[in-house]
N, C-alpha and C positions, 0 to 999 in steps of 0.2 A: 412638508409640505401637508396641506392636510389631503387627505382623500377626499373625492367625490360620495361617499356616507355621510364621510366626518360632517364634512358641511355640511349636508341637508340638515340632518340630526342636533348641529350648533343651530343654524336657522332655524329650523321649527322650532329648536326650546323658544329660543327668546320670541318666539310667534307667540308660541301658549301663554309662555308671563307677562308678552304684552295684550297676551286677548285677556287673559284671565285680574289680570292686576287690577285695571278699574270694580270690577264685579265685587272680588273681596279687599276692596275699599268699601263698594257700600256698604257692603256686611259688616263690616268694620265700623261705621258712624254708624250704621244702624244699630247695632248693640250698642254703642254709645251714646245715641239721643233716649234711646230705651234706659237705659241706666241712669241716664239722669232725670227723664221724667217721675219714673218712680219716686226718688229721691225728694225731688218736687213734691209730688202728688203726697209720700209719706210728712214731709216739712207744711205741706198744706194740712194736714190733716191733726197734727199736733198741735198747731199754731189757733184752727178751730176749738181743741179742745183745750189749750191750753186759755185763749184767746178768746173768750164765746163773746158772739156776738148781744150789745147791750138795748134794751129794748127802753127801758123808761130811762132808766137815775146812768146817766152817762158819765156822772161827778165818778167814779165811782170803777171806769175804766182804766187801766193802766195804760201810764204814760207812753208806752215805747209800741201798746197793739197796731197805731196804722204803723208805725216804722215797721215795724215787721211784716206787716200780710201786705206792703206795698212794697215789698223788696224782695216777698218770694215772686208777688205779681212779677215784679220787672225782671227777676229771674227767668220766668215761664217768659215773657214775649220774646226773650231775646233768644233763648233756647228753639219755639216756634218757627218765629221767624227763620230761624241756621237752621232749620228740617224743611222749611221751602223753596231753598234755593238745591 
């Protein structure tokens, strides 16, 4: 049988784990969100550099430009929706 003090310490430890787990998870999720956002921002910068917006001569536009830009915008949109939850 557990002593009263041991039982108290076991219960207290369980309470602390339960109390701090959500905040630790929130910190972890925020860190993941920030890392993903950083990747998206870097990719957007590279896309802008590689595929600059065409002003008048759209025939020279790379055939994958719209696809790449749309793909990263979709990824960013999903990230923003997840971060709002």
